[in-house]
PASEBA-1860 file (N, C-alpha, C; in nm, 3 decimals):
! residues 199
1> XXXXXXXX> 1.163/0.980/-2.699/1.020/0.998/-2.699/1.046/1.210/-2.671 ~ 0.971/1.234/-2.826/1.007/1.351/-2.836/0.898/1.445/-2.698 ~ 0.950/1.600/-2.725/0.974/1.699/-2.627/0.765/1.708/-2.620 ~ 0.712/1.728/-2.792/0.569/1.717/-2.798/0.483/1.614/-2.720 ~ 0.561/1.491/-2.734/0.455/1.368/-2.744/0.497/1.409/-2.522 ~ 0.572/1.400/-2.496/0.608/1.438/-2.341/0.517/1.521/-2.276 ~ 0.522/1.628/-2.327/0.399/1.751/-2.288/0.273/1.698/-2.342 ~ 0.194/1.610/-2.385/0.112/1.558/-2.421/0.058/1.514/-2.332
9> XXXXXXXX> 0.161/1.373/-2.288/0.157/1.296/-2.180/0.157/1.306/-2.051 ~ 0.223/1.413/-2.022/0.251/1.479/-1.899/0.083/1.574/-1.838 ~ 0.036/1.617/-1.963/-0.105/1.684/-1.901/-0.151/1.560/-1.905 ~ -0.194/1.463/-2.023/-0.305/1.417/-1.998/-0.302/1.355/-1.832 ~ -0.183/1.293/-1.836/-0.188/1.193/-1.675/-0.175/1.291/-1.574 ~ -0.191/1.354/-1.569/-0.151/1.482/-1.488/-0.324/1.538/-1.417 ~ -0.417/1.546/-1.568/-0.526/1.566/-1.541/-0.638/1.508/-1.471 ~ -0.535/1.346/-1.543/-0.583/1.210/-1.478/-0.612/1.175/-1.349
17> XXXXXXXX> -0.468/1.213/-1.307/-0.473/1.194/-1.159/-0.504/1.261/-1.097 ~ -0.529/1.411/-1.115/-0.637/1.466/-1.023/-0.722/1.464/-1.017 ~ -0.785/1.424/-1.086/-0.971/1.419/-1.144/-0.985/1.268/-1.043 ~ -0.922/1.220/-1.084/-0.886/1.054/-0.970/-0.876/1.055/-0.797 ~ -0.783/1.164/-0.809/-0.783/1.221/-0.663/-0.892/1.221/-0.615 ~ -0.950/1.377/-0.664/-1.049/1.438/-0.658/-1.157/1.355/-0.677 ~ -1.198/1.242/-0.723/-1.378/1.174/-0.702/-1.325/1.070/-0.560 ~ -1.260/1.024/-0.558/-1.163/0.936/-0.409/-1.149/1.054/-0.291
25> XXXXXXXX> -1.147/1.163/-0.304/-1.129/1.196/-0.210/-1.311/1.285/-0.182 ~ -1.318/1.293/-0.279/-1.493/1.402/-0.218/-1.583/1.222/-0.191 ~ -1.575/1.124/-0.275/-1.656/1.012/-0.252/-1.608/0.898/-0.120 ~ -1.522/0.937/-0.068/-1.448/0.880/0.037/-1.543/0.936/0.169 ~ -1.524/1.099/0.165/-1.558/1.114/0.302/-1.740/1.168/0.234 ~ -1.813/1.136/0.146/-1.932/1.114/0.194/-1.958/0.966/0.249 ~ -1.896/0.873/0.185/-1.933/0.729/0.236/-1.912/0.700/0.407 ~ -1.753/0.803/0.418/-1.697/0.734/0.541/-1.821/0.794/0.640
33> XXXXXXXX> -1.926/0.920/0.661/-1.947/0.997/0.745/-2.105/0.925/0.697 ~ -2.130/0.849/0.608/-2.277/0.767/0.644/-2.254/0.667/0.768 ~ -2.350/0.649/0.848/-2.352/0.581/0.934/-2.349/0.427/0.883 ~ -2.316/0.286/0.949/-2.323/0.166/0.937/-2.491/0.147/0.945 ~ -2.514/0.009/0.889/-2.695/0.008/0.838/-2.758/0.100/0.815 ~ -2.683/0.171/0.686/-2.758/0.240/0.609/-2.787/0.209/0.483 ~ -2.958/0.193/0.455/-3.035/0.210/0.504/-3.114/0.169/0.605 ~ -3.168/0.218/0.756/-3.203/0.157/0.870/-3.256/-0.022/0.850
41> XXXXXXXX> -3.278/-0.057/0.721/-3.372/-0.204/0.759/-3.187/-0.295/0.692 ~ -3.109/-0.215/0.669/-2.991/-0.281/0.655/-2.885/-0.357/0.784 ~ -2.842/-0.450/0.771/-2.699/-0.458/0.827/-2.606/-0.340/0.833 ~ -2.527/-0.328/0.729/-2.434/-0.249/0.622/-2.465/-0.129/0.561 ~ -2.401/-0.046/0.575/-2.389/0.070/0.462/-2.417/0.066/0.315 ~ -2.506/0.128/0.240/-2.488/0.087/0.120/-2.446/0.192/0.058 ~ -2.364/0.101/0.032/-2.251/0.145/-0.087/-2.237/0.177/-0.249 ~ -2.319/0.108/-0.330/-2.326/0.062/-0.451/-2.368/0.242/-0.538
49> XXXXXXXX> -2.405/0.304/-0.478/-2.391/0.459/-0.545/-2.279/0.463/-0.560 ~ -2.179/0.488/-0.479/-2.046/0.510/-0.460/-1.933/0.423/-0.568 ~ -1.984/0.334/-0.569/-1.871/0.195/-0.687/-1.867/0.236/-0.812 ~ -1.987/0.325/-0.888/-1.876/0.343/-1.058/-1.862/0.497/-0.978 ~ -1.873/0.582/-0.911/-1.718/0.655/-0.876/-1.583/0.631/-0.841 ~ -1.614/0.549/-0.780/-1.500/0.481/-0.717/-1.441/0.432/-0.887 ~ -1.476/0.332/-0.978/-1.452/0.270/-1.064/-1.387/0.378/-1.135 ~ -1.464/0.496/-1.169/-1.401/0.535/-1.288/-1.270/0.683/-1.206
57> XXXXXXXX> -1.273/0.670/-1.118/-1.195/0.730/-1.028/-1.033/0.635/-1.036 ~ -1.043/0.510/-0.988/-0.937/0.447/-0.983/-0.904/0.440/-1.170 ~ -0.918/0.422/-1.242/-0.916/0.451/-1.391/-0.791/0.519/-1.448 ~ -0.874/0.708/-1.410/-0.798/0.783/-1.391/-0.649/0.819/-1.291 ~ -0.672/0.743/-1.163/-0.522/0.727/-1.102/-0.429/0.618/-1.217 ~ -0.482/0.543/-1.269/-0.371/0.428/-1.307/-0.346/0.506/-1.469 ~ -0.458/0.581/-1.513/-0.357/0.643/-1.621/-0.235/0.770/-1.548 ~ -0.328/0.828/-1.464/-0.154/0.894/-1.373/-0.050/0.837/-1.353
65> XXXXXXXX> -0.047/0.700/-1.314/0.039/0.607/-1.319/0.131/0.582/-1.419 ~ 0.089/0.594/-1.537/0.158/0.571/-1.638/0.276/0.712/-1.668 ~ 0.224/0.867/-1.615/0.305/0.973/-1.654/0.435/0.950/-1.566 ~ 0.365/0.871/-1.432/0.512/0.890/-1.309/0.619/0.793/-1.375 ~ 0.567/0.684/-1.418/0.629/0.630/-1.500/0.744/0.633/-1.631 ~ 0.640/0.718/-1.723/0.740/0.813/-1.823/0.792/0.886/-1.764 ~ 0.802/0.980/-1.646/0.858/1.079/-1.625/1.023/0.992/-1.565 ~ 1.062/0.884/-1.513/1.151/0.819/-1.453/1.227/0.765/-1.580
73> XXXXXXXX> 1.413/0.732/-1.587/1.439/0.682/-1.688/1.506/0.521/-1.653 ~ 1.532/0.460/-1.733/1.505/0.306/-1.713/1.537/0.280/-1.549 ~ 1.402/0.284/-1.553/1.299/0.150/-1.469/1.320/0.031/-1.410 ~ 1.329/0.005/-1.537/1.349/-0.140/-1.531/1.235/-0.249/-1.523 ~ 1.265/-0.319/-1.588/1.147/-0.471/-1.575/1.036/-0.460/-1.480 ~ 1.076/-0.527/-1.366/1.013/-0.505/-1.236/0.912/-0.364/-1.249 ~ 0.938/-0.290/-1.249/0.912/-0.182/-1.228/0.754/-0.164/-1.394 ~ 0.784/-0.211/-1.503/0.778/-0.227/-1.571/0.592/-0.308/-1.600
81> XXXXXXXX> 0.631/-0.446/-1.531/0.566/-0.504/-1.522/0.473/-0.460/-1.381 ~ 0.530/-0.418/-1.288/0.397/-0.357/-1.188/0.352/-0.269/-1.238 ~ 0.351/-0.230/-1.335/0.260/-0.079/-1.417/0.136/-0.119/-1.490 ~ 0.165/-0.253/-1.587/0.094/-0.280/-1.620/-0.024/-0.392/-1.542 ~ 0.064/-0.474/-1.432/-0.037/-0.516/-1.350/-0.106/-0.453/-1.302 ~ -0.075/-0.311/-1.229/-0.189/-0.188/-1.174/-0.271/-0.124/-1.280 ~ -0.234/-0.148/-1.407/-0.336/-0.080/-1.505/-0.465/-0.183/-1.579 ~ -0.419/-0.324/-1.515/-0.460/-0.462/-1.600/-0.612/-0.450/-1.479
89> XXXXXXXX> -0.546/-0.429/-1.326/-0.641/-0.434/-1.234/-0.768/-0.294/-1.264 ~ -0.698/-0.191/-1.312/-0.779/-0.013/-1.242/-0.881/-0.114/-1.351 ~ -0.866/-0.170/-1.489/-0.975/-0.155/-1.621/-1.044/-0.232/-1.563 ~ -0.994/-0.362/-1.474/-1.092/-0.524/-1.415/-1.191/-0.454/-1.359 ~ -1.160/-0.388/-1.262/-1.243/-0.299/-1.158/-1.284/-0.206/-1.220 ~ -1.296/-0.139/-1.294/-1.385/-0.060/-1.370/-1.530/-0.130/-1.458 ~ -1.419/-0.230/-1.549/-1.572/-0.305/-1.579/-1.628/-0.401/-1.564 ~ -1.600/-0.429/-1.346/-1.698/-0.477/-1.276/-1.809/-0.368/-1.274
97> XXXXXXXX> -1.742/-0.266/-1.209/-1.784/-0.133/-1.202/-1.959/-0.122/-1.346 ~ -1.872/-0.158/-1.442/-2.020/-0.078/-1.576/-2.053/-0.212/-1.599 ~ -2.005/-0.334/-1.566/-2.085/-0.469/-1.534/-2.213/-0.399/-1.494 ~ -2.206/-0.371/-1.332/-2.315/-0.369/-1.239/-2.450/-0.240/-1.296 ~ -2.359/-0.138/-1.308/-2.438/-0.002/-1.426/-2.561/-0.042/-1.478 ~ -2.494/-0.150/-1.601/-2.605/-0.231/-1.714/-2.685/-0.290/-1.652 ~ -2.642/-0.303/-1.519/-2.801/-0.400/-1.457/-2.855/-0.280/-1.356 ~ -2.848/-0.219/-1.364/-2.874/-0.092/-1.289/-2.840/-0.163/-1.136
105> XXXXXXXX> -2.744/-0.175/-1.098/-2.706/-0.234/-0.959/-2.802/-0.326/-0.868 ~ -2.857/-0.389/-0.952/-2.914/-0.476/-0.928/-2.838/-0.628/-0.855 ~ -2.729/-0.606/-0.891/-2.636/-0.754/-0.828/-2.567/-0.708/-0.689 ~ -2.587/-0.750/-0.581/-2.470/-0.717/-0.496/-2.356/-0.776/-0.500 ~ -2.374/-0.861/-0.556/-2.166/-0.881/-0.599/-2.128/-0.910/-0.707 ~ -1.995/-0.892/-0.743/-1.939/-0.830/-0.895/-1.816/-0.874/-0.868 ~ -1.779/-1.003/-0.971/-1.658/-1.073/-0.894/-1.545/-0.989/-0.945 ~ -1.582/-0.933/-1.057/-1.461/-0.850/-1.129/-1.428/-0.752/-1.033
113> XXXXXXXX> -1.481/-0.667/-0.991/-1.455/-0.565/-0.875/-1.374/-0.577/-0.797 ~ -1.386/-0.711/-0.695/-1.300/-0.755/-0.593/-1.133/-0.820/-0.688 ~ -1.130/-0.842/-0.774/-1.076/-0.906/-0.859/-0.939/-0.796/-0.914 ~ -1.056/-0.707/-0.951/-0.985/-0.615/-0.963/-0.882/-0.522/-0.880 ~ -0.960/-0.481/-0.774/-0.916/-0.425/-0.697/-0.731/-0.490/-0.603 ~ -0.781/-0.625/-0.646/-0.663/-0.693/-0.525/-0.584/-0.672/-0.674 ~ -0.593/-0.716/-0.773/-0.467/-0.703/-0.860/-0.408/-0.522/-0.865 ~ -0.512/-0.414/-0.850/-0.451/-0.311/-0.865/-0.343/-0.250/-0.718
121> XXXXXXXX> -0.448/-0.332/-0.633/-0.316/-0.314/-0.496/-0.212/-0.372/-0.493 ~ -0.135/-0.520/-0.540/-0.060/-0.563/-0.550/0.050/-0.474/-0.644 ~ -0.035/-0.461/-0.762/0.041/-0.338/-0.881/0.096/-0.261/-0.793 ~ 0.010/-0.157/-0.737/0.080/-0.025/-0.745/0.159/-0.068/-0.597 ~ 0.136/-0.129/-0.511/0.216/-0.168/-0.393/0.396/-0.228/-0.409 ~ 0.369/-0.272/-0.574/0.517/-0.296/-0.590/0.583/-0.209/-0.691 ~ 0.487/-0.097/-0.740/0.543/0.014/-0.840/0.597/0.079/-0.705 ~ 0.512/0.102/-0.572/0.589/0.225/-0.520/0.731/0.163/-0.440
129> XXXXXXXX> 0.684/0.026/-0.367/0.855/-0.036/-0.311/0.934/-0.010/-0.409 ~ 0.906/-0.036/-0.533/1.043/-0.059/-0.638/1.064/0.122/-0.676 ~ 0.983/0.208/-0.695/1.032/0.364/-0.678/1.111/0.424/-0.544 ~ 1.052/0.317/-0.441/1.120/0.434/-0.277/1.247/0.369/-0.292 ~ 1.292/0.199/-0.339/1.351/0.145/-0.355/1.464/0.239/-0.410 ~ 1.432/0.238/-0.541/1.514/0.293/-0.709/1.607/0.418/-0.668 ~ 1.481/0.532/-0.574/1.532/0.684/-0.568/1.490/0.718/-0.694 ~ 1.403/0.701/-0.811/1.420/0.777/-0.904/1.335/0.876/-0.921
137> XXXXXXXX> 1.268/0.870/-0.800/1.137/1.011/-0.813/1.246/1.083/-0.739 ~ 1.133/1.212/-0.704/1.177/1.290/-0.572/1.107/1.215/-0.421 ~ 1.179/1.242/-0.357/1.185/1.188/-0.246/0.999/1.244/-0.140 ~ 0.899/1.336/-0.166/0.828/1.322/-0.166/0.672/1.275/-0.266 ~ 0.741/1.267/-0.397/0.670/1.195/-0.461/0.639/1.029/-0.421 ~ 0.753/0.979/-0.367/0.798/0.822/-0.324/0.685/0.782/-0.180 ~ 0.692/0.909/-0.152/0.599/0.932/-0.030/0.479/0.864/0.000 ~ 0.467/0.997/-0.119/0.331/1.021/-0.154/0.241/0.842/-0.242
145> XXXXXXXX> 0.308/0.812/-0.292/0.280/0.644/-0.410/0.295/0.576/-0.276 ~ 0.372/0.582/-0.149/0.384/0.451/-0.085/0.230/0.440/0.046 ~ 0.208/0.598/0.063/0.105/0.654/0.127/-0.022/0.589/0.053 ~ -0.053/0.606/-0.066/-0.133/0.601/-0.187/-0.180/0.427/-0.169 ~ -0.082/0.336/-0.154/-0.094/0.193/-0.197/-0.115/0.156/-0.036 ~ -0.060/0.219/0.103/-0.146/0.167/0.202/-0.262/0.195/0.231 ~ -0.289/0.274/0.231/-0.441/0.327/0.192/-0.555/0.279/0.100 ~ -0.498/0.205/-0.007/-0.570/0.112/-0.095/-0.615/-0.001/-0.002
153> XXXXXXXX> -0.488/-0.059/0.061/-0.459/-0.198/0.087/-0.586/-0.168/0.210 ~ -0.578/-0.100/0.265/-0.616/-0.096/0.371/-0.756/-0.075/0.343 ~ -0.837/0.009/0.248/-0.949/0.035/0.247/-1.079/-0.067/0.234 ~ -1.187/-0.041/0.275/-1.289/-0.154/0.315/-1.422/-0.005/0.330 ~ -1.510/-0.061/0.227/-1.631/0.078/0.222/-1.745/0.031/0.354 ~ -1.763/-0.061/0.424/-1.799/-0.111/0.586/-1.752/-0.069/0.684 ~ -1.634/-0.023/0.699/-1.598/0.010/0.819/-1.490/0.132/0.817 ~ -1.433/0.180/0.961/-1.355/0.274/0.968/-1.228/0.335/0.849
161> XXXXXXXX> -1.249/0.182/0.840/-1.057/0.198/0.713/-1.186/0.238/0.551 ~ -1.260/0.277/0.563/-1.309/0.392/0.459/-1.250/0.494/0.431 ~ -1.251/0.555/0.545/-1.168/0.706/0.545/-1.004/0.657/0.478 ~ -0.922/0.530/0.465/-0.829/0.503/0.345/-0.875/0.575/0.254 ~ -0.963/0.583/0.224/-1.011/0.666/0.098/-0.952/0.804/0.038 ~ -0.984/0.879/0.172/-0.973/0.987/0.199/-0.776/1.025/0.198 ~ -0.674/0.972/0.245/-0.541/1.006/0.225/-0.516/0.926/0.056 ~ -0.572/0.847/0.070/-0.561/0.800/-0.152/-0.610/0.883/-0.207
169> XXXXXXXX> -0.721/0.963/-0.171/-0.722/1.070/-0.314/-0.656/1.178/-0.301 ~ -0.552/1.223/-0.177/-0.510/1.369/-0.170/-0.367/1.334/-0.210 ~ -0.321/1.176/-0.187/-0.210/1.140/-0.238/-0.186/1.158/-0.396 ~ -0.287/1.098/-0.495/-0.314/1.103/-0.612/-0.299/1.300/-0.660 ~ -0.386/1.362/-0.586/-0.400/1.493/-0.663/-0.213/1.562/-0.601 ~ -0.180/1.502/-0.494/-0.040/1.564/-0.487/0.092/1.495/-0.636 ~ 0.056/1.368/-0.623/0.095/1.327/-0.719/0.100/1.422/-0.846 ~ -0.043/1.444/-0.893/-0.080/1.507/-1.010/0.043/1.632/-1.009
177> XXXXXXXX> 0.042/1.696/-0.874/0.128/1.841/-0.900/0.258/1.836/-0.962 ~ 0.292/1.711/-0.942/0.462/1.680/-0.992/0.435/1.673/-1.124 ~ 0.349/1.574/-1.146/0.345/1.604/-1.358/0.313/1.703/-1.415 ~ 0.197/1.791/-1.357/0.215/1.926/-1.418/0.330/2.036/-1.391 ~ 0.388/1.964/-1.306/0.498/2.018/-1.300/0.632/1.985/-1.357 ~ 0.622/1.861/-1.438/0.691/1.824/-1.555/0.652/1.813/-1.701 ~ 0.511/1.894/-1.704/0.459/1.890/-1.845/0.488/2.082/-1.851 ~ 0.484/2.115/-1.726/0.580/2.271/-1.766/0.737/2.304/-1.811
185> XXXXXXXX> 0.793/2.191/-1.733/0.930/2.191/-1.763/0.924/2.166/-1.902 ~ 0.846/2.057/-1.958/0.849/2.060/-2.092/0.830/2.107/-2.225 ~ 0.732/2.213/-2.179/0.598/2.308/-2.262/0.723/2.423/-2.253 ~ 0.812/2.452/-2.138/0.870/2.599/-2.112/0.972/2.585/-2.131 ~ 1.125/2.603/-2.226/1.244/2.580/-2.215/1.272/2.704/-2.117 ~ 1.280/2.844/-2.066/1.295/2.845/-1.941/1.260/2.832/-1.834 ~ 1.203/2.705/-1.841/1.200/2.632/-1.679/1.303/2.597/-1.669 ~ 1.347/2.576/-1.529/1.453/2.460/-1.460/1.422/2.371/-1.527
193> XXXXXXX> 1.546/2.331/-1.609/1.485/2.208/-1.584/1.524/2.067/-1.537 ~ 1.465/2.012/-1.504/1.469/1.808/-1.464/1.491/1.741/-1.511 ~ 1.577/1.664/-1.499/1.613/1.552/-1.536/1.551/1.402/-1.470 ~ 1.536/1.336/-1.568/1.491/1.225/-1.615/1.545/1.159/-1.451 ~ 1.401/1.162/-1.325/1.470/1.083/-1.232/1.516/1.192/-1.141 ~ 1.500/1.273/-1.159/1.571/1.343/-1.049/1.479/1.348/-0.901 ~ 1.568/1.364/-0.784/1.534/1.360/-0.666/1.542/1.477/-0.610
END
């Protein structure tokens, strides 16, 4: 991959990861602070207005994951398929969100959303574990990846686990810093070079 193309990829994916992380952090805080039974005449809190934001955020994070994949060398076929699975899940989830928006949030259940979320969780978990074992990324990025996977795994918009959206967002904001660092390395020849797979 040419140096120019790497700069473009790292910049776009870093910005996407940062935006996605910020969305999940902000929306996660607001959702988690809502009392259950909000509005008062309902048993559960109403999270419908948050779902479009979470859908856009997860799509941005999927783009950010591409940057992490590009930043390593010889990641292997399993990691590649985990990436593809995660991206597929992210955009299925986004599709479900868009479908609900097109219906003015008039439906309570959209099958594409939970299916997309499950596929995203599985793909991200496999990607994180593979990176953790292979040691192709710096330790702190591998820890953040694993934290984001576990946070998304336990996320539920109706219970105390809604708070797991906060560490999920923070993790991706942190991972965006690694991608910005790779962008700086590719942009400035005077910057201390980072070899692919630096630990």
